[in-house]
N, C-alpha and C positions, 0 to 999 in steps of 0.2 A: 688531501686525505689516504688517498691508496697509497703514493709513495711513501707518505710519513710512516706508514704502516709497515712497508716492506725494510725500515730501517733496522737491523738488528746486527748481532756480532756475528760473523760468520767464517768458517774458516780453521776452526782448531783442531789440532788432529787429535787429540785427545790424551797428550803426552805435557810437552812443553813447549808448540810450536804452532804458526799455522802455515796452510796450504799458500802462502804468499813469497814466492821467493828468498826463503830463507830466512822469514820473520821466526828465530828461534828462541831459545836459553842459552847465556844471557847476550843482550843486546848491549854489544861494548865498541859500538863505534857508531857516530853520527847517525840521526835518520837522515835517509838518501830519496831521490824521486822516486816513486813506483813503490817503494817497498814499504811493508806493513800498513795496509791501507785503511786497515781498522784503526789507524793511530794518527792523529794530527788532528788539527779543527781551526783551517786556515779562516777564520772568523772575513776577516777584511777584505781576502780575494773573492769569500764568495759576496760579498755585499758589492762589492765594486762590478761584481757579474750580473749582482739584479739590477743595480744601477744602470748598466750597459743593455737590459732588458728593456729597463722604462722606456730606454732613450732613444727605443726603436731599431737596434741595432740585429743583423742577422743571424749571427749564429756565434758559440761561444767564442773568448779571448783563447787564439791557438796555443798556449802555456796550459791553460786549464784543459784543454778538449781530451777526448779517449774515445780511441775507436772500438776498444773491445772491455768492456766492464769486466776488471780482476782479471787478466787473461790468463795469470799463473793461476788461478783457481778451479778447480772441477766445478765442472754444470751445475753440483746439487749446492753448492757454498756461493752461487752468485747470487745478487741479490734482485734480479730483473728489474733494475731501474729503468723507466721510461727514459728514451731521448729526445725528446720532440723537436720538432721543426719550430724553430723562433717565429711569431709573427707576432708586428708591431702590435704592444695593445691600445696605440693612438689610430689604429687604421680605420678608413670610415666604419660607420655606425652601420650601413649596409652593409657592410662584410663582416660585423660583427665586432668592431670597436667600440670603443669606450667613446664618449665625447670628449673634446681637450681639457674641461674642466676638473674631471676626473683626478683625484688626489691620488698620489702614488705613494703605499707604505711600503716600509720594508718593516716584517717583525723578523725578530734576531733571537731564536732561540739556541742559547749555549752555555757551557762552563765555559773557562780560559781559554781564550786562543792560543792558536800555536803554527810556528810556521807561515806566519800571515805578513811578513814583511820585506818579503824581498822580488815577487813578482808582482809588481803595482807602482804607480806612475808617480815618478818623485820619489822614490825611496832614497834612504841618507846613504852615501857614497861605500859607508863602510858594510852594508847590508848586500854589493851587489847592485847591478848597473838597474833593475827595474822591466819596466817595460813602458810602451808609448800609451798616451792616452786618447782616447777618440769619441771624450764624452768633454773636450773644453781642456781648458787650461788646469789640469790639476795635479797638485804635489803635494805629495800628503805628507812628505818632511816639514817642509813650509808651514803647511797649515797645522801639524804639529807644535810647530814651534811659537805659533798664536795661540793655540791653546794652552800651552805650558803658561806665556807672557800673563794672560787673562786667570788662570789657576793662581798660578803662584807667584806673580807681580816678577816675573822675569829673573828671577834670583837662582843662582847657582846650590844645590841642596845637595848632602848627603842621601841618595837612598839606597834599600837595600834592591838588586839588580841583576841580572846576569851579562847584562854589556851596556855600556852607554859608549857611545860612538866609537872608538877602537880601541878600548878596556876590554877584554874578555877574559872570566877566566873559570869558564863553566860553573861557576857558584854564585849566590844573592850575595855577595859582600857589599859593603859599602861601597857606594863610586860616584862621583862628582856627575851630577845631572842638571840640565839647564834647559832641557827640552823633551817633549811628546814624541819627538821626530826621529831621533838617534839613539832610542834605545829600547831596548826587548827582553827576553829571559824573564820572564814575570817572577816574582820571587814571593815568596822561598820556596814555587812547587815547581816549576819550569822555568829552570835559570838555564835552563842548552836547548829549549827548544823553539827559540826564535819568536816567540808570541809578543806583541807591541801591542800600540794604542792605536794604528794609523786607521782600524774603525770609526773613531771620534772624528777623525780629518776626513774621511769618506762622508760621515752623518751630515757635517760643517758643513763640507762642499756641496752635498744636495741640500741642504738644506735652505742656503745661501745664494750661490751660485746659481744653483741648477743643471739640471741635464742634459735639456735640449729645446729645443723653440720651435713654436706649432705658428707657423700664420695663418690666420681667419679673416676669411674677408669682413670687413667692418669695423674692425681694429685698426686704430693706429701702428699699433706695434704687433710683435710679434709675444703671444703667450709664453713666458717661460713656467717650464715644470720642472716644478720643487716636490724633492721627496723627504719624508717623515721616515726617522727611526724608531721603531718600539724595542724594546732590550728586554728580553725575559732571562733573566740571570740565573745560570741552577749553581747550586753552592757548590766549590771548590771542596773535593774530598778531601784535601789538607784544611785541619780544624787550625783556626786561630784563640788562641786562649789569653782573657784579660784578666788580669789578676788585679783587683781593687785594694789601693796603698792609702795609706793617710792621707788628709788635708788633700782628698780629692784627687792624687795623683794615680796614677795607672800603669803597670807594667805589659807590656804584649809580648808573647811565647807565640812562636811557632817551629813546629817539632819539625826535624828534617836530617834528612842520611844521605850517603854516599855510599858508592863498594867502589871502591879502592885499590881491589888488588885480587889477583885470581882471575882466570879464563881470558889471561893473556889484555887484561885492563891494565893501562900504561897510569901511572900514578903521577907523574909528572903535570904540575903545572902548565896550563894550555891546555893538556889533553885531555881527551873524550872520559869525564868517569861519570857514569849512570848516576841520576839523582834516584833514590828510592821512591817508588811509589807507596800509599798506605791502603792495603787489602782492606784491615780493620781498627777499628778504634774501638777500644772498651773503657766506657766510664766503671770507675770503682766507687770516689767521694767527690762531693762536692760540696763545700759546705763554705757559709760566712761569707760568701761573696754578695750576698744582696739580704732584703728582707725575709725574701721566701724560702730562706735555707740557711735561717740562722741556729746554730746548736754548742752551745756553749761546752759541751762537754769533748769537742772537738778540737784541735789544737789552741786549747784555752778562748773559743770563738772569735779566733783570727781567721782570713780566709785559708784553704787548704785544697788542698784539688788535687787527685790520684788517679791515673789511667795507665791503660797500657795499650800497645800500639804493637799490629803484625806488619812487619816492611817486605816487599817484595822486590830482589836484587834488581831487579832490571827497570830500565824506563820506558818501553813501549815491548810491546808482542810478550812474548813468554808466558808463563801457565799462571799467575797471579795466584800463588797459594802462599806459604808459611816459611820465608828463609828467614827472620829474624824479629826475635820480641822482647819487646823494651819495656820497663816500668818507671813512668815520670810521676815525679811528686812534686807538688808545688806548696812552699809552706811559706807564710809571712809571722816573720818571729818579736819578738817582744820591742827590738830594735826598729821596727818597721823596713827590715829587711828582708826579701825574697830568697827563700834556701832551696836551689833545686837540685833535686837526688835523682841521678839513673841508674837504673839495678838491670845489664843485662842476661834474660832470663831462658833465652833458646835459639838455638840456630840450628840450621837444616840446608842451609845452600852451600852451592860449591865457590862463593867468590866469599873476598873480606868486605864487613860492613862496618863503617865508622858513623857514629849514630850521636845525634842531641839538638842542637836546635836553634833559631834563631831568634834571638832576643832586642828589643826595643824598650825605650823608655826607663834607662837606667843612667849611671853615669859610666859606663862600659859597655856599650852596644855592640852586637856585630854577630858574628856565625861562631857557634863552639861544638865541633864535634867532640866527643865527650867521652864515649864507649867505644869499644868493639863490639862485636857481635862477642856471642859466649865463646865459639869456636872450640866447643868440648873442654876448653879449661875452667878449673872451676873458682881459680886464683887469682890475683891480682900480682901474679908474675909467672914468668915463661920464656920463653924461647924467642928471641926479636925476629927470631928468623919467618914465624907464623906469624908476622904481621909487618904490616910498612907505614912508613915515616908520610903520613898528608901534611900539603900546604896549609889546611885548614881545622889538621889538629888544634886541641886545647888541653895537653896534657895537666895532671893535675898542679904539679908544679907550676905551671902558666899563671900570671897574673898582667893585668894591664888590659887592653883594648886590640879584639881581635883584628884583622889576621895575627895570627902568633908571627915575631920575628924567625927569622933563619938561623940565627945565631944565639948564642948568648942562652944563659939561667933562663930555664921552663919555654925553648924553642919547640917548637913542632920536628925537630931533627933531631931527636935525642937519642934516637938507637932504641927505645925505652918501647914496648905495647902501648897499647892506650888499654887500661885499666877495665873491668865488667861491673864496676860501680864506683863512682863518685858523689859530689856533691859540691856544689860552688855557692857563694852568696852574692846578691845583688845589693845595692844600694839606689833608692828611685833617682831620676836624675831628672832632668829641666830641659827645655827646648834648647836651653842654650850649651848644659851639657851632653847632652846625647848625642852620639855619635852619629848616629844616620835613624832614619824612618822609614815606613813603608808609605808606600805609593798609596794616597787615603783610598781611594775605589778604585775596583777593579772596570777594565777597560769598556761594557758594555755600558755602565754607568754614565762614562764620558760620553760615549756613545750618543746614549739617550737623550742626556744635557744636551749638548753643541747639536746633534739631528733632530732633536724635536721640539726645540724652545719653541714659545708663542713672543714676538714681539713686542715691546709697548710701542704705538706707534706716536707717542708723544715723546720718546726722545729714540728714537730711531735709529739704530745704530749695527746694526746686523749683532750682538753680542749677547748673551744670557747672563749678562750683568748687572740683571736685579732680579733679586729670588723669586719673586712674582712672577715672573717671565718663561721659569722651568720648574718652582714647585708651589705653586697653590697654596697648597693647605701648609706649607711651613715642616716638613716631617723630616726636610734636609734628602729626600731625594727627590730626583726627577718624575714628575708625575706621568712619564711614558718609560719609568722602568718599574720593573715586577720581580724582587728576587725571589727563588723560590729554593728555601731549605728544606723543604721537608716534600718528599717525591709526591704524597697523599696531597699536596696545593698546589700541584701544577695544575690541575682542571679550572683551579679558581683561580690563580694567578692568568691564565689564557684566559678565561671569562672577564678577568676585569682588563686585559690588553684590549679585546677587543670591542669591550663597551667602552674604552678611552677613544679608542679613534672609531666609533659611531658617535659620540660627544662630540670630537674634533670636527666630523662631516654632518653635523647638526646643527640645530639653534632652537630659541626659546623667542615664544613672544612674553607680555608684559605680565604681570601677575596679577589676581584677584584674591580679596580675601572675603570667611566670610562674617567676619565682622569690623566694627571701626573703631573695638577694644580688645584691649588681650584678655583674653579669658581661657579658661580652663575649656578647652575643645577650640581653639583659635585654629585657623586652617589657611594656610595660602594653595592656590590653585596655580599650576605651572604648566603652560602649552610648551611642545616641542616638535619638533622633528629632525627625519632623517632622510638627506638628500641623497643617500646612496642607492634607496628605490622608494622614496614617496612617501612614506609615512608618518602617520603623524603619534604624539603621544600629550596625554592629558591625565596629570597626574595631581592626588592633594596631598602634599606636606604639613607636617604636624610641628605648630610651633609653639617654643616652651612661653608657657602666658607669664614666668616672671621675668626673662629675658628680653624677649619677644626674638631668639634666634631661633631658626630651623633646627629642629632636632634633628641629631644623627642616628641612623642605624646602628646598636650598637655591635652586631659582629661587623658589616662592612664599614662604616664610617660614612658612608653615603647618605643624603637626607634620607629621611622615615617618610618612607610615603605609605598612607594608609590605604588609600585602590590609586589604582592608574584605569582611565578608563580602555583603554584599548584591553586591557586583559578580560576588562567585562564583557565587552561586546562579545569578545573569543565566545561566551557561552550563553551569548543571543541566540536566536537560530533568527537565519535571515528570512523565514518565512512568518513563525509565528511568534519568534520572540520581539520582534522589532517595529515600532509602530510609526513607518515614513509618509507623510503626507506631501504634497504639491497643490498648485494651481494650474485650474483649467482655464486657460488665455481667453477661450472664444464667450467664457461667461463668468469670468471673475471669481468664480467659486472654488473652493478647497476642496479638492479630493483624493484617494486613497493614491501613492506613487506605486500604483501595481497595472500590471500587465490587463488590458480592457477583455473583460469576456469576450466581445465579440467587437470585430473591425468592419466595419461596409470595406466593400471592395473597390467601390469609386472612393476615390481620397478628396473629393468635393463634397462626398456625403458626412457629415459629424456623427461622431459617436455619442454614446450615453451621454445623460449629464453628470454622470460621475466617473465618469473615465478619461484618459487621456485625449487629448485631441489629437487629429490627425497627425497636425504638425510636428507632435510631441513623438507620435508613434512611430514619422519617418524616420525619425532626429534618432531614436534610439535602433532602429532597421539599420540606419545607413543603407549598404548596399545588399544588404542579406535579406532574409524574407522575416514573416511574423514569428516563427520559431527562432531565430537569431535576436531578435527584438524582444523577445521574454526570458532568453538566456542573458542577454546583457542587462536585462533590467535586474533579474535575479543576481547577477553579480555584483551590480550597485549596490544591491540592497545584504552584500556578505556573501552570497552563495559560492562554494569555492566548487563545486563539479565541474567546469569548461575551466577550472584555472590552473596554467603552469605551472607544476611539471604533469598535472592527472590528466587532465583533458587536452592540454596545450594548445587552448585557441585564446585566452586569455591572459593578461599578465599577472605574474604572482604577485601577492599583497605578504609582504613577510620582512621583518626584523631579523635577519639574519635567518634563521631556522624556524623561528616564533611566526606563526600565523597573525595578521595585523591589518584589519581590514577598515580603521581608521587613518583617512587621506590626513597629508603634511598639513600643519599648521603653524603657517611662515606669519604672517601678520596679524591672524586675528587674535585678540587677547579675550581670556574668557569674563564674563560680567555674571557676578551670583545676585541671584533673585532669591528673597525667603519670605517673611511675612512684611506683609503693607508696614510702614514704619515712616511715612514719608510726614505725619503731624500736619498736614493739612486742615485747615481751620475751619473750614466751610464745606456745606454739605452734609452727608451723612458720613463722611469717611470715617468718622471714628467706630461706626457700626459695619462697615466694611470691613477695615483692621481687627475689630474684635472680631469678625467670621471668619476670617481667614489666618487668626494669629499661632494655629497647628499647621500654618502649610508645609507642604516638602517644600525643602532648599533646594534650589535648582542653580547648574551652571550652565548658561549659553555659551557657545562657541562656534566659529566657523571653519572648514577645514574645505580642505582643497580634492575632496572627493563628491563635491557637488551637491556637500549641506550642510545646514547650520543644524546643530548638536543641541539636544538638551538632555543634559545627566542630573541622576538625581545627586546632589553635592554631600550626602552621608554615604552611598554607597559605590558611585562611581557608575551607575547602570542604567544607561542610555533609555530616557522615557521617551520620547519620541524624537525626529527629526524633519526636515522641512527641503525639498529640492525647489529651488527659487526657477520658474520658468526660461529666467533667461539666459542660464546654463545649460538649457538642451541640445543647443545645439551642439556642442563640444560633449556631451557626456559620454560619447563613443569613445572619445580619444583613450581616456581612463582605463578601459580593456587592452588597447595597443601593447603587445609583446613588446612593443620597441618605446612605450611610455617616458622610461627612465631616462632616455636620451631626448625626451620632447614634450617635457613636464609643462603644465600651464595653471592657470588660475581658479579659481571656482568661486568659493565664497571666503573671501579671505579679507573680508573688514570685519574691524570689531561692534558690535551689535550694541544695543542700548535699551536699557527697560525699566521703564516707571508707572507707576499709578496713577491714570488720566480716567476723566468722565466723559461718557457717551452724553447722546442729546437727549437721550432721555433720561438722565442722573445719575445711570448708574456706575458703579466703580469697575473698573478693569486695571488690570495690570496688562502693559501694552508691550512687545518688543518688537522691535524698528533696526533693521538692518539694509547693508550695503553689501556691495561685490568686491570694493577694492578694483585691482587688475581685472579680477573676473567678470566685470560689465558694466552693462550702464542699465542701472535698476535699483531701486528701493524697494523694500518688502513690509510687510507688518504681519503680526501674531497677536494673537490675546492667546497671553498664557497666563491668565489668570486660574485656571482649574489643574493645577499640577499636582493636586492630591494633598494629604495628610500624612505625616509625619507624628511620632509621638519624639518625645524627650532623648530616648535612646534611640530614634533615628530609623524608628521599625515604622514601615507604612502603616496606615490606615487605611488609606484610603486610596484606589488608584489613581483618580480624576478623571478628567477626561480632554485630557494632551494625544487624542487616539483618531486612527483613521476613520473609525465611525463617527466622528464630531469633527471630520476636515474642514467642512462649511463653516463651523461656528471658531475654530481656532486661527483661519487663514483668511485675514480681513482684505487686504490688497497688495498690488503691488501696482509699482510707479515709473514713469518713463515720460522722457521729454526729449525734443530736437535742440537743447540747449544741456543737454546734463551729459556729462563725458564720465568715462570710468570713476566709481561710484566711490571715492577715496576718502570724500569728506564725512566725518562720524559725524549721525544725526543725535539732536535734543530733542529731548519732549519737554515741554512747557505748556503754561495755561495762559493766552493771550486774552487783552481786555475786550468784555461783550458786553458794554453800558448798553445794547441795545435789546436786551433780553430776548435775541429772539431763539426761540428752543431748538429751532431747526440748523442754526449758526452753532456748531459746537465749536467752544472758544480753544479747546484742546489742540495741539498743532504739537506736526513734526516740524523739525528744522535743519535742514542742510544745504550746503554748498553743490553748485554744480561740478564740481574734481575736475579732471585734468582730461584733455583731449576731446574737448566738448569741440568740435567743427560743423559750427549748421552753414552751410552752402546759404542758405536764404536771409542772411545779415551778413553787414560788414562793417568791426570786424568779425569774422567766423567765430572768432573764439574769443568768449569774453569771462567777466566772474558773476556769477548770477547767483542769488539768494532763492530758495525754495522753503516756503510756506506752505506744507499741506494738515487738510483736514484727518488729525490720527485714526479716526473710527473709520473713513470711508476712502482718506487717498485723494478725496476732490483736492484740486488748488486753492487753496486760500489766497495767495499771492506771488506772485514771480516778480522777483529787484533782479535788473538787469543794470550793472554801472558802466557800461559801453568801455571797457578797458579790464585789462587786469590779469588775461590766459589764465583762468580757473580758478572758483572760490575755494579754499580748504575750509576744515572743517570750524563750524561757529560754536561759538561762548555765548549762552543765551542768560543775560543778568534781572535780574526780581531787584533793583536799589531801594526799595522804600519796603519792605518786607510785607507786601500783601499779597502775596503768592498768585502774582502775577507779572509775564514779565516786561519788562520797559525798553531794554534794549538788546543789540546782537549784536560782538563783534567777530569780525573775518577776517583772514587773510587772502592774500593770492601772491600768483608766482611771479608778479611784477614788482613785490613790496610792499603793496599799498595795503594798509588797514582799514577797513572800513568800519564805519558806525552806522548801524541801523536804529531808527529811533521808531520805537511799534507801540507805544505809548498809546495812542488812539485806537480806539474802537473800529474805527475803520480802515481799513486797509488802504483805500485810496489816501489816503493822509501819510501814509507812513513814508516816511523822507530817510535817506542816505548821507552820509557824511564820509569826506577823505580824512580820515584825522592825521593819519602821519606816511610817510612815504621813508621808505626804509632802505637808505643807499649807504655805502660805504664811504670813505673820505676821498674815494675817489671820482664820486657821484654815482657808483656801479652798482643798479637794482637787488634786491638782496632777498631773495624768496621766500614767504609766509608758508609754511607748507603744516605747522600744528595749529593746534586751538590756542588765542590767547588767553589767558586767564585775567579775572578781574578782582580788586577788592579794594577797601575804600580810600583814599585821599584825604586827608584832615587838614592836615598842617594850615591850612589857610582859605578852606572851604566855610562859604556861609551858608551853603547847603548842603551836608552831608548826603541826601540823597543822590547828587548831581553831580557828587564830586569825587572820579573813581581814576583808580589806577590798574591799566591796563600793561601787562607784562606779556613777552612773548620773545621767541626767538625766531632767528632765521637760517634757513639753510635748506635744502634738497636732496633726499636719496631715495629717488624714485624708481630707477635704473641705474643696469652698469653704465651706461654714459654720464653717469653725475660720479662714481667709483673714484674717477682721477682727480676732480673740482679742488683746486687749493685759494678758492675765492676766498675773500674775507666775509666772517658774517660775525653778527654780534646779537647778544641779547638786550633787549629795550625794555623799560618802564616808562611809559609813557600817560602823563597826567590829562585825563578827560575832564574838563569845568563843562557840563553840557551846556549851564545855563550863564557863563562868564563873556565879561562884555568886555571889548576891545576901549581904548582912549576916548574913540570919537563912538561910544553907544552902540558900537555894532556887535555882532557875535562875534566869539570870537572865533569861533571854527562853523560857516555857516551850514545849514542843510542844503542837499541837492532834490529838488524834485523828481518821480522818479520820470514821472509825467511827461516833464519837459526834457531829461536826458541832456542836460546841458554838462559842460565839461567840468570834471571837478578838479579842484587846484586844493594840494595836500595842506591842510593847516597848521603841521610842524614837520620838521627835519630834522637832523641829530645838532644842526647850529641850535638848536634851541633847547637842548637835553644838556645836561651834564658827564662829561665821560668819566667814568669808571678803571681802572686800570689793573692789569696783573703787575701786583710789587716785584720787583724795585721800581722798574719803570725807568722812562728816558724822557726828557731828564730824570732825575731825581725828585721825586715826591716827598714830601713834608710826611705824608700821612701812611707812608711805607716804613716811618723810624719809629720805633717803640720808645713809649718813655723809659726812666731809668740812668742810673748811675753810668751805665756803656754804651747808651743812644745806639742797642741794636738793627742794625739794618737786614734785608730779606739781601741773601746774596744774587749775584747779578744774574742767574740762571732761571731764579725766580720762581725754582720748583725744588722743591724739597722731600728729602726720604727720609723714612725712619728706619729703625733696626731690622724692619724685616724685609723692605726695599722697598714698601708702599710711598706712592708720591702723592703732596699736596700741591696745593698752590694757594695765594694768599693774594686776596684783591686789596687796594687802595679803602678811605674812609671818608674821600671826598663829600662837601656838604653841598647839597642841592637847594638851590635858592626858591623855593617856592613864595617867598612874600613879595611885594610888591614895593613901591617906591617909598612907603611911607611904614612900612613893617618888616625890615627886614631880617633873615633869620640865620644867616650866616656870618662870620666874622671878618670874610675878607675885604682887602683892602687894597686895589679899589673895590667899591660895592659890586656884585655883579648885577644885572640885568633878572629880570623873574624868568625863572627855568620852568620848562615844562614836564620834567623828567631826567632819566637818566639812561645811559647806555653802556657796555661794557664789551669790547671788541675781542672776540673768541682768541686765545693765543696764537694756536696752534695752526699751521698751514692744515686745511683740509678738514678743520674743526667747526662743526654745524651743528645748530638745533635743530631735530626732525619729531619729536615727543613732546607732547604738551606737558608743559610746567605744572607744576602744584604749587595752590597756595595753605600756606600751612601757617596758621596763625599770622603773625605780621611777617611771613617770611613766605619767599617766595624758591622750591625747589627743580631742581630742571637738570639733565644728564645733555651734555655733548657728545656727541660720538666721532670718531676718528677713524673711518672704513680704510681697510685693509684697501691696499689701489691696485690690487688684481682682481680682476672683476668675476674670477673664480671662486674668491673667500666671501663666504658670509660675514666673516668676522672683523674685527678691528680693536681698536680699544675706544675706552671712554671717560667721563670726568663728571661725576655728581655734583653738583654745586648748587650750597644754599647761600641767598644772601637777606640781605633787606628789603623789603618788597619796595617800599618807596623811596627809599634812596639807593639802592645798590648797593651798600657799603659791605662790609665784611662785618658778622657778625660779632657780637663782643664775647660772647663764650659758644666754643665749637661743638659741631652737630656731629662730630667721627666721632663716637663711640662704636666700634664694629666687630661685628662678630657675636660670639657668646658675653662680651663686654658692651653690649649694644644700650646699658644703661648707663654705661660711665662716661664721662669725658673726656677728652684729649685734648692737652696744649703742644704747642709747640715751642720747649721752651729755649728752641735755637734763636728763637725772633720774638718771643711776649706776646705774637698774636694766634689770634683761635684761624685755623684753616679755613678757606672757602670754598674748595675743592677737594676733590680725593681722587686719585683716579681708582679706574676698573679694568682690569682686564675681559675684552668682547665687547660688542656690543650691547651698549645697556638701554633699558627700557625706560618707559616714562616709568616715575616713581609712585607707588603705591602707599597707604600709612595707615598703623594702626595705636591706638591712644594705651601709653604704659599703664599698668597697673597702680600707680600711685598717681595718676591723671595731670604729672606735671611736664612731663613729656611724651613722645610719641615714637614709635618705631618707622621710620622710612624704607622699603623695601623695593629693590630694581631685581629683574630678572637681565640674565645677558645671555649673547650667542654662545654662550661657553655650556649652558646650559645649567648655570648657577645661579642661586640666589643670597644677595649680600642684603646687610640690613646695618641702620646708623639710629642713633638717636636722636632725637631733636627736639629744643626745648621749647615752653609757649605756644603750645598749638591748638587749633581751633580745626574740627573735620566735617566739612559740609557736606552739600547734595550731590550727587557727582556728575547728574545729568544734566542739570542747571542750575546757576548758584543764586541763591539769594544773600545777598550781603548783609551779614551782622552789623546788628548797632552798633554807637561804641559809645 
């Protein structure tokens, strides 16, 4: 910033020149190297140098280097710019470098580039020989051709430009253009100044090819460093005027003037004549160009514009004063023609000006130099010797399309002075009749688009050829391009630039809703993180109660934030303003997270009953003393005393310059808890519900700052936090100055909370959480007493989630030798308790053993294990080891008969086994398990199941609805960087579990295994027992992919459809699943199919997988499938939201794809006649969440993405059930 502050215009002598090698007035020769240092803007060359820096080069390119800043300047005119030694930004982290995954961004702040087309690798031969590349095989001209081919279809067009190939006339005349690689001299501002579009070539090269490779131990191939370009475009000083004509046509006019004589200027075509710069632009009248300036008293209500321009006679250098003034008037006449009148009003220079404009959108487009400067003559006649004929002149006698011919009537070489006043009439043209056009966008626009797009991995081709890849909001501008037309808004645009960069280096977890129905006050809660400094964000977003769309901030257009938790935390004092709890492991009791007032010197002597254990104290002290330990604990509570750069002892916690003590939230999703609403039919639950009907609503979420946080859902203020004992041994790492490069996980799992009954029959709301990659532990908290709030959100009682009540809030922590990293999200449920033992609390927490559970005391050491623990005490009720499976994922607990008691538990494992645990018995020793299904691809490769299955009824051929269940689940894993590049085939399944079904011999269709006997389990079903659904069109052709109707429309062979905005869709088949037996066939297949046990859909794209929980919505199943970026350094990728019939896997009869603000509408693909089954999403999408629409006929699905966005889609025919365990609805 200090360097930027030093940049200014220096060296002006006070008259008309600069202390810079004769940079005087007028400049009548082309710019030369080293002359007029205050002019010239070689943006592409600067970008190339920036890429070389990121590539680890040791110094500047020789042709860019300098030894003495502005050597011809006097000392006081020098900028005193630094010339630092180049240090590799990716040098070792010990030497201050950045980790190899750090993403390089080039933020380019500039107006139009100039003189940036000659000293780059691979320039067009007409521009010079260029230089050699030392960052790879870079050829800017060739890439410019690629960009033109994709932007303009490879055609040759007439374009206003200064030079195209070897055609150069110093003027923005129409020229044949067929590439961005061989044009320069931007029109009409700077046709002689050699500015081009190589910035886009460099952006695309850095984005796709990359600038260097870094070899990293443990990676099979070197990491390719790729750049992103962000453009902040300062508006050109040259105005562009668009005049609206009838029938939606418009004419574009840009003022243009040349110095053509005097001061030794050679007016011959091909010689240099300075293009005049604009000093001032004075608007007198703008009327009838839009709804905001209608005035029938001006020009009969037709468009009318009048302004005055003050021109400088030099292109660069000089005094920038008042050399010629011309008044322009544009008026649309009654015949829908544009009349342009020019009046030369003043002259005070020593050269001859010919002044006019460049016009496009008419039947006679071109450059028109219409008047001379006033030249001290007051009439339209005079001595020809006081003027010159110039090849771009368009005298009053000229007709046709410029440039004017040099012989014949109306020629430019007529020996007559141009007038000081003239008028010309133009007729609007069409694309076919217009002689030429301007290039649509400025170079930074193309550099941003081609250097910063986000590739859709479902059709990756390294091109920004889908609008959603570069323009997510559909405004026609790249998302990383920011135009500044008002200097007062530069700060705002810079802020938006850096916010977008932060967004691209951040990610978001799933969303939670504060209601199951859309009503006034509906909110979504979204968590995000910033990987630049590992800070977190939790925000409450306002939802439109009518459409379901996330409302936009009217000023910025960004999602409307009601509050952000990190902002609230900044206002809470670390000592007196926060309630932070932990557990004392030696006693199993909750205590305040504070430094003990007294610590025995003997580490074997335990601390007081409400103080941290000695082991916890030692973990916080590290290698320091008690003072260090207290300082570290205070830092973790939010104290900034020792925080860099103040105390320079501990890591700085900030989002840029804004302090943020909330840790990054990567995988934990928010969980909303308000007044009790489970609706249980037993005990005195109704009394409990009534007592707490005004309970303060809360949002609970884990963060990688070592805490589970509880935030007030109305205000965002933190109510309390909890530090699990299992993370103490690595809390000290959070304070390290190098933590940015050594990130760890802490409380990274999503919590669960529901209302449960304790053994004394009292009701409580209990939260159970894990750590995911943060550790091997689960914990439970009693969050019943969260306080109360009135209808306006004002807290009326604070509750007792406080340090003083820590022992009653903290219930237990759980660990076991077979428990791995606690990836499994717990479910809370009530089990059968017919023994009526008051000490045998029937309420339990259920979770799998997660991953990396290496138990050396058994073989195999790692298996799938189900845990059922007492929710009040944490005591183990039952541990079921299935003796295979490589870790059990998140279970789904099912109440199949509606008695508020769990009957079955379903869960998958890393080897693709789907397990059913039957817990209907009141005796845990009688519980059994069954390997219901083995998920394998067509080649027999196991498909890992890492997300929780979901269960609904399968009534097609069931005799007992309570035991005829449909289990839907997806396969795939995304647990670490080693999973990113996997392209294994993954699948989404629907498996019919007829629990009481018998086979033809009278035996069970799917026999159970006694956990005590530990017999080998054989899968009841495989994919051979299921009906395959496919993505259309399929191979061979599938009749269910053919639409009914006279044209028998079929889905195209690509199988992916796009709408006008570039959004991609997919369609699946509608094959019949045969659930009937031999005497009751349900499908019309000939020959008849054998009875099938469900369906499957192989995911279409390589690397596509399902790693988040599906959602049952009425008769449908909604799930997201993701395609991670194959770069292990990237958090992102792309996704699909899929909605299918849950029992058959068939596509829907009516679409679910109402999008954004149109979430209540339906969209159909008229090109196929089918309702789409999938919609593409930019970014890694979370599991879907749902709220019911006001009309009660549809609901709105919400997904959060790694891009930080929230997308919403309408879906019909919905029921919304309990989130923690599923009570199946009676049909």
